[in-house]
C-alpha positions as CSV (number, residue, x, y, z in Angstrom):
1,X,69.1,-33.4,-58.2
2,X,70.9,-34.6,-55.0
3,X,69.5,-37.5,-53.1
4,X,68.0,-36.6,-49.8
5,X,70.0,-39.0,-47.6
6,X,68.3,-37.7,-44.4
7,X,64.8,-38.6,-45.7
8,X,62.6,-41.0,-43.7
9,X,63.8,-44.6,-44.1
10,X,60.2,-45.6,-44.8
11,X,60.2,-43.5,-48.0
12,X,61.4,-45.2,-51.1
13,X,64.0,-43.4,-53.3
14,X,61.8,-44.0,-56.3
15,X,58.7,-42.4,-54.8
16,X,60.8,-39.5,-53.6
17,X,62.3,-38.9,-57.0
18,X,58.9,-39.1,-58.6
19,X,57.7,-36.4,-56.3
20,X,60.7,-34.3,-57.1
21,X,60.0,-34.6,-60.9
22,X,56.3,-33.8,-60.4
23,X,57.0,-30.7,-58.3
24,X,60.1,-29.4,-59.9
25,X,58.2,-27.0,-62.2
26,X,55.8,-25.9,-59.6
27,X,58.6,-25.1,-57.2
28,X,60.4,-22.6,-59.5
29,X,61.1,-19.3,-57.8
30,X,61.2,-15.9,-59.6
31,X,64.6,-14.2,-59.1
32,X,63.0,-11.1,-57.7
33,X,61.6,-13.0,-54.8
34,X,65.1,-13.7,-53.3
35,X,65.4,-12.4,-49.7
36,X,68.0,-9.6,-50.0
37,X,68.3,-9.2,-46.2
38,X,70.5,-12.3,-45.8
39,X,73.5,-14.2,-47.1
40,X,72.8,-17.9,-47.2
41,X,75.8,-19.8,-45.9
42,X,75.1,-23.6,-46.3
43,X,78.7,-24.7,-45.4
44,X,79.2,-23.3,-41.9
45,X,76.9,-25.2,-39.6
46,X,75.2,-28.5,-39.1
47,X,71.5,-28.9,-38.9
48,X,70.2,-27.7,-35.6
49,X,69.0,-30.4,-33.2
50,X,68.1,-30.3,-29.5
51,X,71.6,-31.4,-28.8
52,X,73.6,-28.7,-30.7
53,X,71.1,-25.9,-31.1
54,X,71.3,-23.3,-28.4
55,X,69.1,-20.2,-28.6
56,X,69.5,-19.3,-25.0
57,X,70.7,-15.9,-23.9
58,X,70.9,-13.7,-20.9
59,X,68.2,-11.0,-20.8
60,X,67.2,-8.8,-17.9
61,X,69.5,-10.6,-15.6
62,X,68.0,-14.0,-16.2
63,X,68.6,-16.9,-18.6
64,X,66.0,-17.5,-21.2
65,X,66.0,-20.5,-23.6
66,X,65.1,-18.4,-26.6
67,X,65.0,-14.7,-27.5
68,X,61.2,-14.7,-27.9
69,X,59.2,-12.5,-25.5
70,X,55.5,-12.8,-24.6
71,X,54.4,-9.2,-24.9
72,X,52.0,-7.4,-22.6
73,X,48.5,-7.9,-23.9
74,X,45.2,-8.4,-22.1
75,X,44.7,-6.7,-18.8
76,X,41.3,-6.6,-17.1
77,X,39.4,-8.4,-19.9
78,X,37.1,-11.4,-19.2
79,X,39.6,-13.6,-21.0
80,X,42.6,-12.3,-19.1
81,X,42.9,-15.1,-16.6
82,X,42.6,-17.9,-19.1
83,X,44.9,-16.4,-21.7
84,X,47.5,-15.3,-19.1
85,X,47.7,-18.9,-17.8
86,X,48.1,-20.3,-21.4
87,X,50.9,-17.8,-22.1
88,X,52.6,-18.5,-18.8
89,X,52.4,-22.3,-19.4
90,X,54.0,-21.7,-22.8
91,X,56.7,-19.5,-21.3
92,X,57.5,-22.1,-18.7
93,X,57.7,-25.0,-21.3
94,X,59.9,-23.1,-23.7
95,X,61.8,-20.9,-21.2
96,X,60.6,-17.5,-22.4
97,X,60.2,-14.1,-20.7
98,X,56.8,-12.6,-20.2
99,X,55.2,-9.2,-19.5
100,X,51.7,-8.8,-18.2
101,X,49.0,-6.6,-19.6
102,X,47.9,-3.6,-17.5
103,X,47.5,-4.5,-13.8
104,X,45.5,-1.4,-13.1
105,X,42.6,-3.4,-11.7
106,X,44.9,-4.7,-8.9
107,X,45.5,-1.2,-7.6
108,X,42.0,-0.9,-6.2
109,X,41.0,-4.6,-5.6
110,X,42.5,-8.0,-5.3
111,X,39.4,-9.6,-6.9
112,X,41.2,-10.5,-10.1
113,X,44.6,-11.4,-8.5
114,X,44.4,-15.0,-9.8
115,X,44.3,-13.7,-13.4
116,X,47.8,-12.2,-12.9
117,X,49.4,-14.6,-10.4
118,X,51.5,-16.5,-12.8
119,X,54.8,-16.9,-11.0
120,X,53.7,-20.4,-9.7
121,X,53.3,-21.4,-13.4
122,X,56.5,-19.7,-14.7
123,X,58.8,-20.7,-11.9
124,X,61.5,-18.5,-10.4
125,X,64.0,-18.6,-13.2
126,X,62.2,-16.7,-16.0
127,X,61.7,-12.9,-16.4
128,X,58.2,-11.8,-15.4
129,X,57.0,-8.2,-15.3
130,X,54.0,-6.4,-14.0
131,X,52.5,-3.5,-16.1
132,X,50.9,-0.1,-15.5
133,X,50.1,2.9,-17.6
134,X,52.1,6.1,-17.2
135,X,48.9,7.9,-16.1
136,X,48.5,5.6,-13.1
137,X,52.1,6.0,-12.2
138,X,51.8,9.8,-12.4
139,X,48.7,9.8,-10.2
140,X,50.3,7.5,-7.6
141,X,53.4,9.5,-7.3
142,X,51.4,12.8,-7.2
143,X,49.3,11.4,-4.4
144,X,52.3,10.1,-2.4
145,X,51.2,6.5,-3.0
146,X,54.3,5.3,-4.9
147,X,54.6,2.4,-2.4
148,X,51.7,0.8,-4.2
149,X,54.0,0.2,-7.2
150,X,56.4,-1.7,-5.0
151,X,53.5,-3.6,-3.4
152,X,52.1,-4.6,-6.8
153,X,55.5,-6.0,-8.0
154,X,55.9,-7.9,-4.6
155,X,52.4,-9.3,-4.6
156,X,52.9,-10.8,-8.1
157,X,56.5,-11.8,-7.3
158,X,57.5,-10.0,-10.5
159,X,61.0,-9.0,-11.4
160,X,60.0,-5.4,-12.1
161,X,57.5,-3.1,-13.7
162,X,56.7,-2.2,-17.3
163,X,55.3,1.3,-17.8
164,X,53.4,1.8,-21.0
165,X,53.2,5.2,-22.7
166,X,50.0,5.8,-24.6
167,X,49.1,9.5,-25.0
168,X,47.1,9.0,-28.3
169,X,45.1,6.1,-26.9
170,X,44.2,8.0,-23.8
171,X,43.2,11.0,-25.8
172,X,40.8,9.2,-28.1
173,X,39.5,6.8,-25.4
174,X,36.3,8.3,-24.0
175,X,37.3,6.9,-20.6
176,X,40.9,7.9,-21.1
177,X,43.1,9.7,-18.6
178,X,44.9,13.0,-19.2
179,X,48.6,13.4,-18.4
180,X,49.3,16.4,-16.2
181,X,53.1,16.0,-16.8
182,X,55.3,15.0,-19.7
183,X,55.8,11.2,-19.4
184,X,59.6,11.7,-19.4
185,X,59.2,13.7,-16.2
186,X,57.1,11.0,-14.6
187,X,59.6,8.3,-15.6
188,X,62.5,10.2,-14.0
189,X,60.4,10.7,-10.8
190,X,59.6,7.0,-10.8
191,X,63.3,6.1,-11.1
192,X,63.9,8.1,-7.9
193,X,61.2,6.2,-5.8
194,X,60.9,2.8,-7.3
195,X,63.3,0.0,-6.2
196,X,63.4,-2.5,-9.0
197,X,63.8,-3.1,-12.6
198,X,61.9,-0.8,-15.0
199,X,60.9,-1.2,-18.6
200,X,59.2,1.5,-20.7
201,X,57.1,0.7,-23.7
202,X,54.8,2.3,-26.2
203,X,51.6,0.8,-27.4
204,X,51.8,0.5,-31.1
205,X,53.3,3.6,-32.6
206,X,56.8,3.4,-31.3
207,X,59.2,6.1,-30.1
208,X,60.6,8.9,-32.2
209,X,64.3,9.7,-32.1
210,X,64.2,12.3,-29.4
211,X,62.0,10.2,-27.1
212,X,64.2,7.2,-27.8
213,X,67.4,9.1,-27.0
214,X,65.9,10.3,-23.7
215,X,65.0,6.8,-22.7
216,X,68.4,5.4,-23.6
217,X,70.0,8.0,-21.4
218,X,68.1,6.6,-18.4
219,X,69.1,3.6,-16.2
220,X,66.2,1.5,-17.5
221,X,66.3,-2.2,-17.6
222,X,64.9,-2.3,-21.1
223,X,62.9,-0.4,-23.7
224,X,60.0,-2.1,-25.5
225,X,59.6,-0.7,-29.0
226,X,55.9,-1.5,-29.5
227,X,56.5,0.0,-32.9
228,X,54.1,1.0,-35.7
229,X,52.9,-2.0,-37.8
230,X,51.4,-4.1,-35.1
231,X,48.3,-3.5,-33.0
232,X,47.6,0.3,-33.1
233,X,45.7,1.4,-30.0
234,X,44.9,4.8,-31.5
235,X,43.1,3.0,-34.3
236,X,41.6,0.6,-31.9
237,X,40.0,3.3,-29.9
238,X,38.7,5.1,-33.0
239,X,37.2,1.8,-34.2
240,X,35.3,1.4,-31.0
241,X,32.9,3.9,-32.6
242,X,32.8,6.5,-29.8
243,X,34.6,9.3,-31.6
244,X,32.2,11.8,-33.1
245,X,34.2,12.5,-36.3
246,X,36.3,9.4,-37.2
247,X,37.6,10.8,-40.5
248,X,39.1,13.9,-38.9
249,X,40.9,12.0,-36.3
250,X,41.9,8.8,-38.1
251,X,45.0,10.4,-39.5
252,X,46.6,10.1,-36.1
253,X,46.5,6.3,-36.4
254,X,49.0,6.6,-39.2
255,X,51.8,8.3,-37.3
256,X,54.6,6.4,-35.7
257,X,57.9,4.6,-36.2
258,X,58.5,1.0,-37.4
259,X,60.8,-1.4,-35.7
260,X,63.2,-1.3,-38.6
261,X,63.3,2.5,-38.4
262,X,63.7,2.4,-34.6
263,X,66.6,0.0,-34.8
264,X,68.5,2.3,-37.2
265,X,67.7,5.2,-34.8
266,X,68.7,3.3,-31.7
267,X,72.0,2.2,-33.2
268,X,72.9,5.8,-34.1
269,X,72.0,7.0,-30.6
270,X,74.0,4.2,-28.9
271,X,77.0,5.0,-31.0
272,X,76.7,8.8,-30.4
273,X,76.1,8.5,-26.7
274,X,78.8,5.9,-26.0
275,X,79.2,5.5,-22.2
276,X,76.3,7.9,-21.6
277,X,73.9,5.3,-22.9
278,X,72.5,3.7,-19.7
279,X,70.0,1.4,-21.3
280,X,71.2,-1.1,-23.9
281,X,68.5,-3.8,-23.7
282,X,65.5,-3.8,-26.0
283,X,62.3,-5.8,-26.6
284,X,61.6,-5.5,-30.4
285,X,57.9,-5.6,-30.9
286,X,55.3,-4.1,-33.2
287,X,55.0,-5.3,-36.8
288,X,57.4,-8.2,-36.4
289,X,56.1,-10.4,-39.3
290,X,57.8,-13.7,-38.6
291,X,60.8,-15.4,-37.1
292,X,63.1,-14.4,-40.0
293,X,62.1,-10.8,-39.5
294,X,62.7,-11.1,-35.7
295,X,66.1,-12.7,-36.3
296,X,67.0,-9.9,-38.8
297,X,66.0,-7.2,-36.4
298,X,67.9,-8.7,-33.4
299,X,71.0,-9.2,-35.5
300,X,70.9,-5.6,-36.6
301,X,70.4,-4.0,-33.2
302,X,73.3,-3.1,-31.0
303,X,73.0,-4.3,-27.4
304,X,70.9,-7.1,-25.9
305,X,67.5,-7.9,-27.5
306,X,64.6,-10.3,-27.8
307,X,61.6,-10.0,-30.1
308,X,57.9,-10.3,-29.5
309,X,54.7,-11.0,-31.5
310,X,51.6,-10.0,-29.6
311,X,49.1,-10.7,-32.3
312,X,50.2,-14.2,-33.0
313,X,50.2,-15.1,-29.4
314,X,46.8,-13.6,-28.9
315,X,45.3,-15.4,-31.9
316,X,46.9,-18.8,-31.2
317,X,46.2,-18.4,-27.5
318,X,42.5,-18.0,-28.2
319,X,42.6,-21.2,-30.2
320,X,44.0,-23.1,-27.2
321,X,47.3,-24.4,-25.8
322,X,48.0,-27.0,-28.5
323,X,47.7,-24.4,-31.3
324,X,50.0,-21.9,-29.5
325,X,52.5,-24.7,-28.7
326,X,52.7,-25.7,-32.3
327,X,53.2,-22.1,-33.3
328,X,56.0,-21.5,-30.8
329,X,57.8,-24.7,-31.8
330,X,57.7,-23.5,-35.4
331,X,59.1,-20.1,-34.5
332,X,62.0,-21.6,-32.5
333,X,62.8,-24.1,-35.2
334,X,62.9,-21.3,-37.7
335,X,65.1,-19.2,-35.4
336,X,67.5,-22.1,-35.1
337,X,67.7,-22.5,-38.9
338,X,68.3,-18.8,-39.3
339,X,71.1,-18.8,-36.7
340,X,72.7,-21.8,-38.4
341,X,72.6,-20.8,-42.1
342,X,71.8,-17.1,-42.4
343,X,74.1,-14.0,-42.0
344,X,72.6,-10.6,-42.2
345,X,74.0,-8.6,-45.0
346,X,75.9,-5.5,-44.1
């Protein structure tokens, strides 16, 4: 076995070699566990360091230091303010983009404005987006109150608005809203009255090919997959225990499209549409297992993309800033290693 010449100077070679001998058998890997997604290319790059590792990219008209996005999560919950500030602090430290959870509560009252007022923490250079459900957008436009959308973005000093599409969640939520129009119609109307960048996202079941194609045809700033495999808000509402017959409705929690499936679909649509594809930026979210999975998805998707992991940020955020910081550092180190030594197989 080759000497590890980069090992700590305080380690003795003898101790290290003893460890190698003791662990050699335990570290055997079955052939079938090899990751077939990548070619491992150990010759083509140096180890990433803060000096030569550059994960930065342009996304949504701004420069981020890494393609890791903090997804829209908590909106009006009691923890919202605390968690939003932790996530914003992480975004500022690591140079990441961020989308808020639903800002619906701010349409009727400024009581909770401090929970969402994160631009002072983030600074001016990073992407930051407000968020509303399509039902609220539909209602505001129908009532001639579309100026409230602009006012919301201005109040938060956000770069634009994320609109989330959640028909199944609304249907199974006892307090849910009912769409009077197809969401696509509302999005097109919104594009005609809203001055600013617009992102459209699902909430855990992704977009089918026809929906995805219609979105790609529109001059959106980005599409957020929110694919099947992450938090499923249809299941969440069913689990709240307020649906009379859980078993007859639970099948709807199993419909949707994974991020891997959506990427194949998006690439085909982009290729077929050519210059008619107006939206070529994507936030890959929903069931992204780890940084290698995120790297694999981004490398496979045509156009500009970042990836997001809502669950991990929620869990670690609840544990506190140090735990979340450690997690993000690990993700970015793994991304750097992936970029240096892995090539996606074609």
